[in-house]
C-alpha positions in Angstrom: 24.7 -5.2 6.1 21.6 -3.2 7.1 19.6 -4.8 4.2 20.8 -8.2 5.3 19.8 -7.5 8.9 16.2 -6.8 7.7 16.0 -10.0 5.7 17.1 -13.6 6.4 19.0 -13.7 3.1 19.2 -11.7 -0.1 20.5 -12.6 -3.6 23.3 -10.7 -5.3 20.8 -9.1 -7.7 18.4 -8.1 -4.8 21.2 -6.3 -3.0 22.4 -4.7 -6.2 19.0 -3.3 -6.9 18.5 -2.1 -3.3 21.9 -0.3 -3.3 21.7 0.8 -7.0 25.3 -0.3 -7.5 27.4 -2.1 -10.1 28.3 -5.8 -10.1 31.9 -5.0 -9.6 31.4 -2.6 -6.7 29.1 -5.0 -4.9 31.4 -8.0 -5.6 34.3 -6.2 -4.0 32.4 -5.1 -0.9 30.7 -8.5 -0.5 34.0 -10.3 -0.6 35.5 -8.0 2.1 32.5 -8.7 4.3 32.8 -12.4 3.7 36.5 -12.3 4.4 35.8 -10.5 7.7 33.3 -13.2 8.6 30.3 -10.8 8.6 28.4 -12.5 5.8 28.2 -16.0 4.2 27.9 -16.5 0.5 26.1 -19.4 -0.9 26.3 -20.1 -4.7 23.9 -22.4 -6.5 21.5 -22.4 -9.4 18.0 -21.4 -10.0 17.2 -23.7 -12.9 20.2 -23.0 -15.2 20.8 -19.5 -13.9 23.5 -19.0 -11.3 22.2 -17.7 -8.0 24.4 -16.1 -5.2 22.8 -15.5 -1.8 24.2 -13.6 1.2 23.3 -13.9 4.8 24.6 -12.2 7.9 26.6 -14.3 10.4 26.2 -14.0 14.1 29.5 -12.0 14.1 28.1 -9.7 11.4 25.0 -9.0 13.5 27.1 -8.2 16.6 29.4 -5.9 14.6 26.5 -4.1 13.0 24.9 -3.6 16.4 28.2 -2.3 17.7 28.6 0.1 14.7 25.0 1.4 15.1 25.6 2.0 18.8 28.8 4.0 18.0 27.0 6.0 15.3 24.1 6.8 17.7 26.7 8.1 20.2 28.3 10.3 17.6 24.9 11.7 16.6 24.0 12.4 20.2 27.4 14.1 20.8 26.9 16.3 17.7 23.4 17.3 18.7 24.6 18.2 22.1 27.4 20.3 20.6 24.9 22.1 18.3 22.5 22.7 21.2 25.0 24.8 23.2 
């Protein structure tokens, strides 16, 4: 989701290379994000080669922002605890 937030859209192969993951692993995670409404998946062709592109939805952007806010709060709380 972070990679998609930084780009308007990414292909399956671009995401796979960024995350250094397998086709199967990425497919499972992408499907879950799509089912949740966080990303859209567009399938087409680049010449004769299949091309799958992903893009964050408005809901996906909101949920990513909410997640990041939550993680920042956890980091602050942990730093506060360590500073005592």
